[in-house]
N, C-alpha and C positions, 0 to 999 in steps of 0.2 A: 564360451568356446571350450571345446573338448580338450582335456589335458590327460594324456596317457603316459605317465612316467614309466621309465624302464627300471630305475634303481629300486631294488626290493623285490623284483620279479624273478622267478626261477627259470630264467632263459637258458636253454641248452647251449653248449659250447658252439660258437659260430664256426669253428674249424673242425667240429666233430666229424662231419661227413668225409672230410679229406683224410682224416686219420683212419677211420674204420674201413674205408674203401682202398687204403693203400696209396692214395694219391699224394699224401704229404711226403715231401722229400726231406731226408735227414742228411747229416754232414757227409756221410760216406756214400751217398747215392747220387750226387750231382755229377753229371757227365761232362767230360772235357776232351777235346781233341788231343791225341798223342799223349794220353795219360800214363804216367809211370806209377808204380806201386812200391811202397817201402814197407819192410817188415823189421820190427825192432828185435834185436838180440839182447837177451838178459843174462846177467851174471848168474852162474850156478853156485857160486860160493858167497859167503856172507860178509867176510871182511878179508882184506889183503890187498894185493896188487896184481895187475895184469902184467905178466912177464913178456908175453908176446901174443899177437893176433896175426896168424898167417892167412891172408886173404887171396893169395896168388891163385890157388886152385879154383876158388869160387868165382873169381873174375874171368876165368876161362869158360865158364858155363854160358852157352849161347842164350842171350836174352838178359843176362845180368849186366846192368849198366854201371853200377858203382857200389863200393862198400865204404861207408864212412865209419871211422873209429876216432879215438882221441889223437891218433897219429896224423890224420889228414883232415881233421875237422876244420872247416873255414873259420876265419877269425870272427869272434863275437865280442860282446861287451866285456869290459874288464872289471868294472866296479860292481860290488854286491847289490847296491841299491837299484841298479839297472835291471836286475832280474826279479825285483820285488813286484808284488801285485796288490790288489785291493784287500786281499785276505791273508797276506803273508804274515806269519808270526815273527817276532824278533829272532835274529840269528842270521845265518849265512844261507841264502837260498841255494838249493841244489842246482848245479849247472851240468846238464847232460854232456857227456864226452869231454869234460874239462881236462881230465888227466887219467892216469892209470890206477888211481886209488879206487878200491871197492869199499863202499860204505854200508851196503845192505844187500841182502839176498834178493835177486831180481832186478838189480840196478841196470838200466839200459846202458849197454857198452858198445853197441854198433848198430848201424842201419844198413840193411841190404836193399838196394833199389833195382827193380827188374821190370820187365814188360808186363808181367802179370803178378797178382798177389800170390798165387800158388807157387810160382817159380821163386819169388823172393822168400817165401816161407821155407821152401825146400832148401834153397841155397844157404839160408841161415843155419841149417843143421850141419852144414859141411865146413863151417869155419873151424880152424884149428886154434884153440885158445889155451894158453898155459898160464896158470895162476900161481902166485905165491901166497899161501893162506896164512892168516893170523888168527889168534884167539879172539873170540867175540862173546858178547853178553846180550841176550835177548829176553831174559826172564825177569819180569818186573818184581816178582815176589822174592827172588833171591838177591836182589840188588837194592833193597830199600835203604841200606846204609849210605847209598850214593845219592839219595834224594836231596833236593835243594829247592829254594824259592826260585820261581821263574823270573827271567829278566823282564823288565818293564819296557815296552816300546810303544809305537803308535797303535799296536793291536789292543793295548789296554784301554783305549778310548771306547771300544765296543765290548771288550772283555775285562771289565774292571776287576782288580784284585779284591780279596776278601776285606770286608770292613774291619777296622781296628777293634780290639776287645772292648767290651763294655762291662761295667760293674765288677764283680768279683766272682767269676764262674766257679772256681774251685770251692770256695766257702759255701756258696749257695747250693751247689750240687751236693756237697756232703751233708748239708742240712735238709735236703729235700725229702718229702714223704715217700715219693716214688723215684727210683733211679733206674735208668737203662744204660747198658754198655754193650753196643752191638757192632759187629764187623761185617762189612758188605764187600762184594766183588762182582764185577762182570768182565767177561772176556772180550777179545777183539771182535769187531764187527766190520764187515765190508758193505759198501753201498749197493753193488749189483743192480744198477739200472738195466732195463731191457736193452737199450741202445748202447753199444760199446763205443769207446772213445775213438773218434776219427777226425781227421782234418784233410780237406781237399783244397790244395793251394793252386790257384790259377795264376800262372806267370804272365803278367800283362805288359812286360817290357822292363827296361832297366829300373831296378829298385821299386817296382810297383806290383802289388799283389792283391788279389781278391781271394779271401779265405772263407770256406764253409767249415765252421768249427762246431764241435759239440761243446758248448760252454753255457754257463749261467750268467755270463756277462760279456757282451760283444766288445764293449769299450775296454774292459779289463784285458782281454786277449789282444786287442789292437795295441794298447799301451805296451804290453809285454813284448810283442813282436817288434814294434818300432824301436823300443829301447835296447833290446838284446841284439838286434841285427843292424842297428844304426840307420834305420829308415825314417823318412818323414812320416808323421802321423797321417797326413792326408793321402799318402801313397799306400796305406794299409787299410783295407776294408774287410771287416769280419762280419759274417752273416750267419744267423742261427734261428731261422723262423720256427723250426720245430725241434724239440729236444725230447728224446725218448727216456725221460727220467733223469733226475740229477741227484736229489736228496743231499746236496752239498758237495758231491764229488766233482762238480764242474765250477765250483767257486774260484778255484785257482787254475791257471793254464797248465794242462798236463803235458807230459813230455812228447806225446805224439805231435803236438802243435810245433814244438821246437824242431823236431826231426823233419817234419814235412816242409817247413819253411826253409830250413837249412839246405835240404836237398834241392828244393825248387830254385833257390837263389844260386846255388853252386852249379847246377846243371842247366839253368835257364829253361826249365821244362815245367809242365804241370805235374804235380805229385800228390798222391794220396797215401796217408799212413793210417792204418786201422789197428787197434789193439785187439787181440783175441781175448776170450773169456778169462783164461788163466792170467794174462797180463793185466787184467782189471784189478787183480789183487796186489798190484805193485804200485798203485798210485794214491795211497792214503787209506785211512781206516778210522773207525771210532776207537780211541785208545783204551786198552784194558785199564781199569781203575779200581783201587782199593779205597774203602771208606770206613771211618769209625764215627759213630754218633754216641754221645752221652747226654741224655736229656734228664732234667729233674723237674718234678711237678709237685704241687702241694695237694693236700687231701681233697680239695674242692675241684681239682682238675686243671688249675692254672699252671701252664709251663713257665717256670721261672729261671731255668738255666739251660743253655744250648751250647753244646760242643759238637763241631762237625769238622772232620779232617778228611781230605781226599789226597791221594797220591796217584798220579797218572803217568803214563808212558810218553816219552817224546824221543825224537831222533838225537843224534850227536850234534847235528848242525843247526837245528832250529828249536826254539823253546815254544812248543805248542801247548797252549793252556785252554781250559774251558771254565765257564762259570758253573761250578759244582756246589760250592758250600755257601754261597751268598743268599740262597732262597729262604731258608728256615726263618730267619728273623724279619724277612720281608713279609712273611705270612703271619707269624706268631710272635706277639710282642713281649718276648722275655727281656728282662732288664740286664741279665748277666749272660754274656756270650763270649765264646772263643772259637774263631773260625780260622782254619789253616788249609793251605793248598800247596802241595809240593809236586815236583816232577822228577822223573828218573831218566836221564839220557841213556839210550840203548842203541844197539846196532840194528836199527830198523829205519824204514822211511818215515818221514814226518807224518803224524796223524793228521786228520783233516776233518773239518766240521761235517758231522752227519746229523741228519734231521733231529732238531731239538738238542744240539750239542751241549753237554753239561747239565741241561735242565732235566732230561730224562734220566740221567745218571744220578744227580743229586736229589731230585724229588723222590726217587725210589727209596733211598735210605731214609729221608726225612719222614715220608708218609708211612713206611713200615714201622719206624720208631714211634710215630704218633699212635699207630694201631696197637702197638705193644702196651703203651701207657694206658690207653683206653680200656684194654682188657684187664690190666692189673687193677684199675680203679673201678671196674665194673660199670663203666659209663658207655653209652652207645657211641660208636665212632663218629657219627654225624654230630651228635650233641657235644661231644668232646671238642670238635673243631669249632663249633659255635661258641663254646665257652672261651676259646682262645682267639676269637675273631677280632680283627682290628681294621679300622678305617684308614689307618696310616701305615706306611712302611717304616717300621721301627728302626731298621738299620740306617735309614737316612733321616728319620724324623720328618718325613714329608707326607702330606695327605695325598691319597690317590686321586688322579684326575677323574676316575670313576671306578667303582668296584661293586659289582652285583653278584659277588661270590655267594653271599648268603642265599640269594634266590636260586643260584645254581644248586646248592645243597638241598634246598626245600623242594624245588620243582623236579630235580633229578631223582630225589628219593621217592617222591610221589609217583613219578612215571615208572620207576623201576619196581615199586612195591616193596620198599625197604622195610616197612613196618611188619611184613610177614616173616622177617628173619627171627629165628630162635637164636638168642645170643650165645648159647652154649656151644663150644666147638664139638664137632662130631655128632651133633644132635639131629641133623637133617639128612634124610636118606631118600633115594629114589631107586628102588630095586636093590641091586648090588653096588650102586653108586653113592658115594658120599657127596652131599651137596653143600656148597659154601657160598656165602655172600661176602663180598669185600668192597670197600670204597676207598677213594683217595682224592686228594686235591691236586689240581694241575695249575701251573703258573708259567707265564712266559712274558718277556719284555714286549712292550708296545712302542717300538722305535720308529723313527723316520729319518731320512737323509735328504740330501739335495737331489732334486730331479728336474728335468726340463722336458717340455713338450712343444710341438708346433701344430697349429691348426690352419688348414687351408680350405677355404670355401671356393668352389669353382662356380662359373657363371650359371650353371644349371641348379645351384642350390645344394649340391652334394658337398660333403666335408670329409677331408682326410686328416687324421690325427697321426702324428709321427713321434716316436720315441725309440731310443736304442734298447729299451728294456726287453729282456727275453720273456718267453712264456714256457716254463718247463713242465707244463701240464696242469698248472694251478688255476687256469681260467682267466689269466690276465687279459688276453685279447678280448674276451667277452665283456668283462666288467669295465674295462676302459671305454669300450664302445658304449656301454650303458651310461656311464658317467657323462660322456660327451653328448650323447643324445639328449639327456635331461637338461644339461646346461644350455644347449642350443635350441631346445624345444622342437627337436626333429625326431622322426621315427628311426630306430636303429638301422633300418635298411638304407638310410641316407648317409650313414657314417661308415667310413673305412678306417680301421686302426692298423697302421703300418708300424712294424716293430722289428727288433732284433737285428738291426743293421747299425754298425758303428758310425756310419756317416750321418745318422739321425741324431737328434738332440740327446744330451747326456742322460744316462740312467746308471745307477750303480749295479753291482752284481745282484742277482735275484736270490735272496736268502734271508734268513733271520726273521721272516714274517714281517718285513717292512716294505715290501714292494707296493702294495695298494696304498699304504699311508704315505709313500714317497712320490710315486708317479701319478697317483690319482689326483692329488691337489695340483700338480703341474698341468695335467689335462684340464682340470677345472679352471685354472687361471687362464690357460691359453684360449679356452672356449669363451670365457667371460670377456677377454680382450677382443676376441673376434666379434662378439655381440656389440661391444662398444664401438668398434669401427663401423659395423652395419648401422648402428643407431645414428652415428654422426652423418653417414651418407643419407640416411632417411630424413634427417632434419633439414638437410640442404636442398632436397628435392623441391621443385616448384610446387607451390600449393600443398606442401606437406602438412598432414593433419597432426604431425608430431613436432612441428617446428618450435613450439613453446614448451615441450615436455623436457623433463630431466631424465637422465639414464635410470636413476633409482625408481622412477615412476612407471617404467615400462616392463613388460614381460615378453618372453619369446616362447611361443606355443604353436606347434603344428604349422610351421613355415610362415608365421605372421609375427609382426611386432605390434603390440597393442598396449593400451593403458591398463594398469592393474585395476584401477577403480572403474573403468568403463571399457570393457573388451570390444565394444562395437567400434571404438575409435582405433583403427588398425591400418597397417600397411603390409603388403605382401613382400617377403624377403626377396622373391624373384624379381619383383619390380625394382627394388632397391639395387639389386645386382645388375640389372639391365642398364642402370645409369653409370656403371663403372667401366664402360667401354670394353666389355668382354674380358676384363682382367680379373684374375682370382684375388681374393683377399687373404692375406697371411698374417699370422701372429706367432711369436715364439715367446714362451714365458717359463719362468722358474718357480719352484716352490721349495722352501726349506724351513725348518723350525727356527723360530726367533731365539738366537743364542742368549738373549737377556732374560727371557721368561721360561723357556722350555724346560729348564732344569729345576723349576720351582716346585713341580709336583712329580710324584712317582706315577709311572705309567705301566700298566700291565694288562694282560689278558688272563682270565681265570676260568677254571673248569672244575666240575665235580664229576667223578667217574664212579659208576656202580657196576659191579660185575657178578655174575653167577657162574660158578664152575661145577663140574662134576668130576669126581676122582674115583676111578675104579678101585674098590677096596682091596682087591687081590692083586691086580696088575700095576697099579699106580699110574695108569694112563690118565692124563689131564685133558679135559675139554672145556673151553670157554663157551658156555651155552648161550649166554646173552650178555649184553652190556649196554648201558645208557651213559652218554656223555652230555652233560649240560654245560654250555659254553656262554660266557659273557665277553663279547668282543666288539662292543660298540655297534655301529650301524652295519648291517649285513647287506652288501650291495647286491649279491645274488645268492639266495638261499640254496640253490641247487649246486652251484660250484663250491660254495662254502661247506655244505654238507659233505660233498665228495672229498674235500680236503681233510675234514675231521675224520671221516670214515677211513681214509687212507692212513691217517695217523693212528687210529685205533688198531687197525690191522698190523701196523708196524709195532705197536706196543705189545700185541699178542706175540708177535715174532720175537721181539726182544726178550720177553719174559720166558718163553717156552721153546724157542727154536734156534735163533741165530747165534753162531759162534764160529770164528775162524780159529782153527787149531794150529798153533805154532810149535813145531818140534824143536826144542831148544838145543838138541844135539847137533842139528843142522842149521838152525836159524831160519827155517823155511816153513811157510804155510803149507799144510799137508792136504787141505780140502779146498783147493782153489778151483772149484767148479760148482755148478748148480745141482749136481747130483748129490754131493756130500755136504755142501753148505746149505743147511736146512732153512727154508722159509715157508710160510704158510701156503697151503694149497686150498682149493675150494672146500674140501672136506673139513678143514680146520676152522672155517669161519661160519658162524651161525647168525644169530639175531643181533644186529648192531643198530642202535638208534642214536640220533643226534638231536639235541634240543637247544635252540638258541634262546637265551634269556635276554629280554629287552634291556638295553643299556644305552643311555644317552650321554655322550661325552663331547663337550664343546671345546675341550682343551687340546686334545691330541692333534687335531687338524680340522680344517673347515668342513671336511666330509664327515667327521666323527667316526672314522673307521680305524680298526685295529686289525692285526693280521691273525689268520687262523691256520697257517701252514704247519706250525710247530705244536700248537696246544693239544691237538688230538692225540699225540703220542705220549705226552709227558706223564699223565696220571694213570695210564693203563698198566704198566708193569707193577707198581705198588698195589693197585687195586686187585690185580690177579694174585699177587703174592699173599695179600691179606685174605682173599677169598679161599685160597688153598689152606691157610692156617685155620680158618673157620671150619672148613670141610674136614680137615685131618687132625687138627691139634698140633701140627708140626710147623714150626717157624723156620723157614729157609731164607737165607740171606744172600745166596749167590745166584746170579743169572748167567745162562738160562737155567730154569728148573727142569731137570730130567726126571723121568718116572722112577729111576732107581733110588732117588733121594726119599721117595715116599713108601718104598717097600718095607 
């Protein structure tokens, strides 16, 4: 019997035609009768109090329905925990319109609701607001004396603090043959997804809402709305089938959701609130971070001492932290370590997870430091990493569930042509361009959480799979369909994957590269349970050829149930369904890691990145001419969508290394380039030859599918590889990101 599995095939995104033809609807595009539009008003001062907001003249404008401020805001939840969400850090969650206190520049302080968006936006400019300003601090570098250890809360479960010191770092470092002492920094970055944040709230009657929200977690937004506004969970439905980019900015409910729901409940009307591009710079960011590394190594190249300290920015009201300094000892097995992470509370909004949060920050410092030592020892950077290779996570003394990083180094180097590199800095030229080769390691956690899925087979043999999980452009819809098709032995045309609706079975926020490893096994389990129900029905049929068979002895292929050892003994699934009196067959199943065993091994995705840059010797202009990323991420469900994810991460890495930075004027406490004209991101002319290589990796421990995530890993190793390539090209070691041409003149 023919068997045509879907898993492993480079199937194009099933929703692709909807997106490229403009047929896909996003949160701000759903139509509703009698729809009102809200426009958020933001504070123009950084800290202080609102003395008065005069709304009288604005309310006289024809078409303006209402102006909400802290003075007339409807009653909402009182306790802090009711405002928390799946990604909330320890502290006090910001509550829009709670009082007259101004905590950061751009804070939402009012909502104008009108018949049209344009009218609401115009009316917002006519509000008469008087502030009482206070002194503020927004500069990380000038407030380091106020740094402190972050609070530990539930967030520490996914963002563990640095491991405790091991050995005697100071003694070993002082006695090391090679010592480095380097200081790193990167500025603020903002997510800038193409789709701006919007919530369309449909008022369906007393305390009942249907919400189209831009979010990376429909159930997260549902829980937030229900808790904050005192609604029953079943009366709040959040839907987000298409998301035009998230990158972490949609992990937490943003304030446009609060505003839209507040107005809808108060006015008993349908309301849409959309943020404009400038307002997108007021909902979270990658925090500016300072780092120091001090590594020691012996004359043979063994790293024996690791010190890594990071100091990041947070708000006054929440302790936002990232995993920045934990990575070095997970990769390199030094016996003497000292790892420290501190935060500085400032008058800014809370930072927010941005693609590869902490990993892309910490690995930059670690991998540039490793490159420094390799050059001082005159050891090839790839060979140097192989000298320090470990099959265990030294920081936890746990064996990795799988680790094919060695093959990432070897296969990536061969694909790139690393052996053609002249190791001497400034030795390679192409016309008036200095040519540099650089490489770095990438690493990211391979985690999974609780997920649920439902499988429904209709009498015609078609199957619908349901899960509340979102698809933020990662290919989730497609790969879940592939997983289901293979488990059920059906072509993907017979499978429909319905998702991104909070009324569907539970799924966590989509982030952290854990979605496939979380929801995939749930889909797998639901399909297996569906197969078991079909098999039981088949055995009960009169004269069933499978009456004496056991479930483990049969297979499901191409719409048939057959014996594994004799495919000619089979039954049609449609015949089995016909005996079920026209009723569908349903199953709902969960999947989660076994808490007794899951922590016994270290789990990670690894990569090796190789980059070639050209630097104009006279102008200092930098171009990344080509790059190869070799990734070991367990089983690859769909090579096409997985490659797309890694390529996106590589482009982001180029952007982080050379382009992205939000400039905060500390005199005003305000971001000065809150637009896509002055916030620089790569364009087509900046991106050249990028290749992705997936290294075969078999992992039977992470989950039954053997999959790890690829969303984050593509960006982690790129910034240090680019930095190292620039050093090789120019002989100049630059520690601050982004790297601008003036640093090379």
